[in-house]
NUTI-117244 format. One record per residue (C-alpha): residue in one letter; x, y, z; residue number from 1. Coordinates in steps of 0.1 Angstrom, whole numbers, plus 5000, padded with zeros to 4 digits. Example, Ala and Ser with C-alpha at 12.3 -4.5 7.8 and 13.67 -1.06 7.14 Angstrom:
! NUTI-117244
{rest->a&X->5123&Y->4955&Z->5078&nr->1}
{rest->s&X->5137&Y->4989&Z->5071&nr->2}
//
This chain:
! NUTI-117244
{rest->m&X->5508&Y->0888&Z->4865&nr->1}
{rest->k&X->5541&Y->0873&Z->4851&nr->2}
{rest->i&X->5571&Y->0894&Z->4847&nr->3}
{rest->t&X->5590&Y->0882&Z->4816&nr->4}
{rest->f&X->5626&Y->0886&Z->4812&nr->5}
{rest->f&X->5624&Y->0912&Z->4784&nr->6}
{rest->s&X->5606&Y->0934&Z->4808&nr->7}
{rest->f&X->5630&Y->0927&Z->4838&nr->8}
{rest->l&X->5661&Y->0942&Z->4815&nr->9}
{rest->l&X->5643&Y->0973&Z->4807&nr->10}
{rest->a&X->5635&Y->0981&Z->4842&nr->11}
{rest->a&X->5669&Y->0976&Z->4851&nr->12}
{rest->a&X->5683&Y->0997&Z->4825&nr->13}
{rest->l&X->5661&Y->1024&Z->4834&nr->14}
{rest->l&X->5671&Y->1021&Z->4870&nr->15}
{rest->g&X->5707&Y->1025&Z->4863&nr->16}
{rest->a&X->5704&Y->1056&Z->4841&nr->17}
{rest->g&X->5683&Y->1076&Z->4869&nr->18}
{rest->a&X->5712&Y->1066&Z->4893&nr->19}
{rest->r&X->5739&Y->1081&Z->4866&nr->20}
{rest->q&X->5720&Y->1111&Z->4865&nr->21}
{rest->a&X->5715&Y->1116&Z->4901&nr->22}
{rest->v&X->5754&Y->1114&Z->4907&nr->23}
{rest->a&X->5761&Y->1139&Z->4879&nr->24}
{rest->q&X->5735&Y->1163&Z->4893&nr->25}
{rest->v&X->5755&Y->1161&Z->4929&nr->26}
{rest->r&X->5790&Y->1166&Z->4916&nr->27}
{rest->k&X->5784&Y->1194&Z->4891&nr->28}
{rest->p&X->5773&Y->1224&Z->4909&nr->29}
{rest->a&X->5743&Y->1246&Z->4895&nr->30}
{rest->p&X->5756&Y->1280&Z->4877&nr->31}
{rest->g&X->5763&Y->1308&Z->4901&nr->32}
{rest->k&X->5770&Y->1285&Z->4932&nr->33}
{rest->p&X->5805&Y->1282&Z->4943&nr->34}
{rest->v&X->5821&Y->1247&Z->4946&nr->35}
{rest->p&X->5828&Y->1231&Z->4980&nr->36}
{rest->g&X->5862&Y->1238&Z->4993&nr->37}
{rest->k&X->5869&Y->1264&Z->4964&nr->38}
{rest->a&X->5872&Y->1300&Z->4968&nr->39}
{rest->p&X->5845&Y->1318&Z->4949&nr->40}
{rest->v&X->5856&Y->1339&Z->4915&nr->41}
{rest->k&X->5846&Y->1372&Z->4912&nr->42}
{rest->g&X->5833&Y->1383&Z->4879&nr->43}
{rest->k&X->5813&Y->1363&Z->4855&nr->44}
{rest->p&X->5822&Y->1330&Z->4849&nr->45}
{rest->g&X->5843&Y->1323&Z->4819&nr->46}
{rest->v&X->5849&Y->1363&Z->4816&nr->47}
{rest->k&X->5884&Y->1377&Z->4817&nr->48}
{rest->t&X->5888&Y->1411&Z->4839&nr->49}
{rest->p&X->5909&Y->1434&Z->4813&nr->50}
{rest->p&X->5940&Y->1448&Z->4826&nr->51}
{rest->p&X->5943&Y->1485&Z->4833&nr->52}
{rest->p&X->5954&Y->1508&Z->4808&nr->53}
{rest->p&X->5989&Y->1518&Z->4809&nr->54}
{rest->p&X->5998&Y->1554&Z->4821&nr->55}
{rest->p&X->6001&Y->1582&Z->4799&nr->56}
{rest->v&X->6036&Y->1585&Z->4781&nr->57}
{rest->e&X->6050&Y->1618&Z->4787&nr->58}
{rest->a&X->6074&Y->1633&Z->4761&nr->59}
{rest->a&X->6111&Y->1637&Z->4773&nr->60}
{rest->r&X->6123&Y->1675&Z->4779&nr->61}
{rest->r&X->6157&Y->1683&Z->4780&nr->62}
{rest->v&X->6165&Y->1706&Z->4810&nr->63}
{rest->i&X->6196&Y->1727&Z->4804&nr->64}
{rest->e&X->6206&Y->1745&Z->4837&nr->65}
{rest->e&X->6227&Y->1780&Z->4837&nr->66}
{rest->e&X->6257&Y->1781&Z->4848&nr->67}
{rest->v&X->6257&Y->1798&Z->4881&nr->68}
{rest->k&X->6289&Y->1821&Z->4882&nr->69}
{rest->p&X->6306&Y->1825&Z->4917&nr->70}
{rest->p&X->6302&Y->1860&Z->4930&nr->71}
{rest->l&X->6328&Y->1887&Z->4920&nr->72}
{rest->i&X->6351&Y->1895&Z->4952&nr->73}
{rest->i&X->6369&Y->1924&Z->4953&nr->74}
{rest->s&X->6392&Y->1938&Z->4977&nr->75}
{rest->k&X->6415&Y->1968&Z->4986&nr->76}
{rest->v&X->6457&Y->1965&Z->4987&nr->77}
{rest->k&X->6479&Y->1990&Z->4995&nr->78}
{rest->i&X->6516&Y->1982&Z->4980&nr->79}
{rest->k&X->6545&Y->2004&Z->4988&nr->80}
{rest->e&X->6567&Y->2012&Z->4959&nr->81}
{rest->p&X->6550&Y->1993&Z->4934&nr->82}
{rest->v&X->6563&Y->1987&Z->4898&nr->83}
{rest->l&X->6551&Y->1971&Z->4868&nr->84}
{rest->v&X->6570&Y->1943&Z->4855&nr->85}
{rest->f&X->6571&Y->1930&Z->4818&nr->86}
{rest->y&X->6579&Y->1895&Z->4829&nr->87}
{rest->q&X->6598&Y->1879&Z->4792&nr->88}
{rest->q&X->6595&Y->1842&Z->4795&nr->89}
{rest->a&X->6627&Y->1825&Z->4790&nr->90}
{rest->a&X->6634&Y->1809&Z->4754&nr->91}
{rest->p&X->6623&Y->1793&Z->4737&nr->92}
{rest->g&X->6593&Y->1810&Z->4748&nr->93}
{rest->t&X->6578&Y->1844&Z->4739&nr->94}
{rest->a&X->6551&Y->1851&Z->4763&nr->95}
{rest->v&X->6554&Y->1886&Z->4782&nr->96}
{rest->q&X->6530&Y->1892&Z->4809&nr->97}
{rest->q&X->6525&Y->1925&Z->4831&nr->98}
{rest->l&X->6532&Y->1918&Z->4869&nr->99}
{rest->l&X->6527&Y->1939&Z->4897&nr->100}
{rest->m&X->6549&Y->1940&Z->4928&nr->101}
{rest->e&X->6566&Y->1959&Z->4952&nr->102}
{rest->e&X->6602&Y->1969&Z->4938&nr->103}
{rest->k&X->6621&Y->1948&Z->4966&nr->104}
{rest->n&X->6609&Y->1915&Z->4953&nr->105}
{rest->l&X->6624&Y->1922&Z->4921&nr->106}
{rest->p&X->6649&Y->1897&Z->4929&nr->107}
{rest->l&X->6622&Y->1866&Z->4926&nr->108}
{rest->l&X->6623&Y->1871&Z->4887&nr->109}
{rest->k&X->6656&Y->1853&Z->4887&nr->110}
{rest->t&X->6646&Y->1821&Z->4910&nr->111}
{rest->t&X->6609&Y->1821&Z->4904&nr->112}
{rest->s&X->6588&Y->1808&Z->4874&nr->113}
{rest->l&X->6558&Y->1824&Z->4860&nr->114}
{rest->e&X->6534&Y->1799&Z->4873&nr->115}
{rest->d&X->6548&Y->1801&Z->4909&nr->116}
{rest->l&X->6552&Y->1843&Z->4904&nr->117}
{rest->v&X->6513&Y->1845&Z->4901&nr->118}
{rest->a&X->6509&Y->1821&Z->4929&nr->119}
{rest->r&X->6524&Y->1843&Z->4953&nr->120}
{rest->r&X->6504&Y->1866&Z->4976&nr->121}
{rest->e&X->6528&Y->1893&Z->4970&nr->122}
{rest->v&X->6529&Y->1894&Z->4931&nr->123}
{rest->f&X->6496&Y->1906&Z->4914&nr->124}
{rest->v&X->6488&Y->1904&Z->4875&nr->125}
{rest->d&X->6473&Y->1935&Z->4856&nr->126}
{rest->g&X->6441&Y->1935&Z->4852&nr->127}
{rest->l&X->6424&Y->1930&Z->4818&nr->128}
{rest->g&X->6390&Y->1935&Z->4831&nr->129}
{rest->n&X->6364&Y->1965&Z->4833&nr->130}
{rest->y&X->6343&Y->1967&Z->4865&nr->131}
{rest->d&X->6321&Y->1985&Z->4883&nr->132}
{rest->p&X->6336&Y->1994&Z->4917&nr->133}
{rest->p&X->6326&Y->1982&Z->4953&nr->134}
{rest->g&X->6308&Y->2009&Z->4976&nr->135}
{rest->q&X->6298&Y->2036&Z->4948&nr->136}
{rest->a&X->6264&Y->2053&Z->4959&nr->137}
{rest->a&X->6235&Y->2051&Z->4933&nr->138}
{rest->a&X->6241&Y->2088&Z->4917&nr->139}
{rest->d&X->6276&Y->2078&Z->4908&nr->140}
{rest->a&X->6267&Y->2044&Z->4896&nr->141}
{rest->g&X->6283&Y->2046&Z->4859&nr->142}
{rest->k&X->6306&Y->2073&Z->4863&nr->143}
{rest->y&X->6333&Y->2052&Z->4877&nr->144}
{rest->r&X->6353&Y->2021&Z->4865&nr->145}
{rest->l&X->6381&Y->1997&Z->4877&nr->146}
{rest->a&X->6410&Y->1995&Z->4851&nr->147}
{rest->g&X->6440&Y->1979&Z->4847&nr->148}
{rest->v&X->6469&Y->1994&Z->4865&nr->149}
{rest->s&X->6488&Y->2002&Z->4833&nr->150}
{rest->l&X->6474&Y->2034&Z->4837&nr->151}
{rest->l&X->6494&Y->2042&Z->4864&nr->152}
{rest->a&X->6526&Y->2035&Z->4846&nr->153}
{rest->s&X->6551&Y->2062&Z->4847&nr->154}
{rest->s&X->6565&Y->2077&Z->4815&nr->155}
{rest->d&X->6600&Y->2070&Z->4824&nr->156}
{rest->k&X->6625&Y->2047&Z->4804&nr->157}
{rest->r&X->6622&Y->2010&Z->4814&nr->158}
{rest->s&X->6643&Y->1994&Z->4834&nr->159}
{rest->t&X->6662&Y->1961&Z->4830&nr->160}
{rest->a&X->6648&Y->1937&Z->4858&nr->161}
{rest->p&X->6670&Y->1914&Z->4878&nr->162}
{rest->d&X->6666&Y->1880&Z->4854&nr->163}
{rest->g&X->6680&Y->1900&Z->4825&nr->164}
{rest->r&X->6649&Y->1893&Z->4804&nr->165}
{rest->s&X->6623&Y->1910&Z->4819&nr->166}
{rest->t&X->6618&Y->1948&Z->4821&nr->167}
{rest->y&X->6599&Y->1974&Z->4845&nr->168}
{rest->v&X->6584&Y->2007&Z->4853&nr->169}
{rest->r&X->6576&Y->2023&Z->4883&nr->170}
{rest->l&X->6539&Y->2034&Z->4893&nr->171}
{rest->k&X->6525&Y->2063&Z->4904&nr->172}
{rest->v&X->6497&Y->2052&Z->4928&nr->173}
{rest->p&X->6467&Y->2075&Z->4933&nr->174}
{rest->s&X->6461&Y->2088&Z->4968&nr->175}
{rest->p&X->6453&Y->2074&Z->4993&nr->176}
{rest->g&X->6474&Y->2046&Z->4977&nr->177}
{rest->e&X->6449&Y->2020&Z->4975&nr->178}
{rest->l&X->6444&Y->1995&Z->4946&nr->179}
{rest->y&X->6417&Y->1968&Z->4938&nr->180}
{rest->v&X->6424&Y->1933&Z->4936&nr->181}
{rest->v&X->6398&Y->1906&Z->4919&nr->182}
{rest->r&X->6402&Y->1870&Z->4919&nr->183}
{rest->e&X->6397&Y->1858&Z->4883&nr->184}
{rest->s&X->6401&Y->1827&Z->4863&nr->185}
{rest->a&X->6435&Y->1822&Z->4847&nr->186}
{rest->e&X->6415&Y->1812&Z->4814&nr->187}
{rest->e&X->6409&Y->1850&Z->4810&nr->188}
{rest->y&X->6448&Y->1853&Z->4805&nr->189}
{rest->r&X->6456&Y->1832&Z->4775&nr->190}
{rest->h&X->6465&Y->1863&Z->4755&nr->191}
{rest->f&X->6498&Y->1871&Z->4765&nr->192}
{rest->v&X->6517&Y->1900&Z->4751&nr->193}
{rest->s&X->6544&Y->1882&Z->4726&nr->194}
{rest->g&X->6576&Y->1901&Z->4718&nr->195}
{rest->p&X->6603&Y->1910&Z->4714&nr->196}
{rest->q&X->6590&Y->1934&Z->4735&nr->197}
{rest->k&X->6620&Y->1958&Z->4728&nr->198}
{rest->k&X->6604&Y->1964&Z->4691&nr->199}
{rest->g&X->6570&Y->1963&Z->4701&nr->200}
{rest->s&X->6545&Y->1942&Z->4710&nr->201}
{rest->r&X->6509&Y->1923&Z->4701&nr->202}
{rest->i&X->6484&Y->1902&Z->4714&nr->203}
{rest->d&X->6487&Y->1865&Z->4708&nr->204}
{rest->f&X->6455&Y->1848&Z->4715&nr->205}
{rest->e&X->6467&Y->1813&Z->4710&nr->206}
{rest->t&X->6493&Y->1817&Z->4738&nr->207}
{rest->n&X->6486&Y->1802&Z->4772&nr->208}
{rest->g&X->6514&Y->1812&Z->4795&nr->209}
{rest->l&X->6498&Y->1800&Z->4825&nr->210}
{rest->p&X->6489&Y->1761&Z->4817&nr->211}
{rest->g&X->6495&Y->1748&Z->4856&nr->212}
{rest->v&X->6471&Y->1781&Z->4869&nr->213}
{rest->d&X->6434&Y->1780&Z->4876&nr->214}
{rest->s&X->6432&Y->1813&Z->4889&nr->215}
{rest->i&X->6449&Y->1847&Z->4897&nr->216}
{rest->r&X->6447&Y->1879&Z->4917&nr->217}
{rest->a&X->6441&Y->1908&Z->4889&nr->218}
{rest->i&X->6450&Y->1943&Z->4901&nr->219}
{rest->y&X->6432&Y->1972&Z->4890&nr->220}
{rest->t&X->6430&Y->2013&Z->4898&nr->221}
{rest->l&X->6398&Y->2032&Z->4903&nr->222}
{rest->r&X->6393&Y->2059&Z->4874&nr->223}
{rest->k&X->6361&Y->2083&Z->4863&nr->224}
{rest->i&X->6350&Y->2083&Z->4830&nr->225}
{rest->d&X->6325&Y->2107&Z->4811&nr->226}
{rest->q&X->6294&Y->2102&Z->4792&nr->227}
{rest->s&X->6312&Y->2095&Z->4759&nr->228}
{rest->e&X->6335&Y->2068&Z->4769&nr->229}
{rest->r&X->6312&Y->2045&Z->4792&nr->230}
{rest->g&X->6325&Y->2010&Z->4787&nr->231}
{rest->a&X->6359&Y->2021&Z->4771&nr->232}
{rest->g&X->6390&Y->2011&Z->4787&nr->233}
{rest->s&X->6404&Y->2047&Z->4794&nr->234}
{rest->g&X->6397&Y->2078&Z->4814&nr->235}
{rest->e&X->6406&Y->2097&Z->4842&nr->236}
{rest->v&X->6425&Y->2083&Z->4870&nr->237}
{rest->i&X->6412&Y->2093&Z->4903&nr->238}
{rest->r&X->6443&Y->2109&Z->4922&nr->239}
//
């Protein structure tokens, strides 16, 4: 059998094509089989895993904290020979404040400013509030109140204080001679009495006579009230 040159070339071409196909099958793995030396990829080939959904968005809420007021501290005090001083501020000021002290301490008015006076332990400020007295029985609740010591001022004519500007009157302290002290914010005492005090007085809500004072020691007396005046500032003083 004779093999022509054309038949030889055809056989060689077919042999080369088969060899190339065999090499491609070795290099390209079958679908689903891992490539040697490469970590397997989870999931379907060519499909990307969708990202997780974002967390739900909560609506912002404004939280308003209620201001917690400090507990009210009320203590008792006995003062010998108390006087109520109508402290007149030096010119050009017109503010007047009602202070309570022992009569022997009146010389302090000549050498001490109002801010320094109210900081001293032996000087008090006439209270402006209206409180339930401590230690009252439940049956007497609402029958007694704490009021400012102006109710105790005598009807005597005012005397001139040692500083030459202020005046004072003596107080008739109820038996057994106890008064009540309450630590209060000085901000409540912005409304000082303005003068001239010899021609009467009025309340000035704009005057701040204690710009450098944070708190004061206000003085009160115990009084009994009837049903018609509950919450009022007047009443019968307990003597």
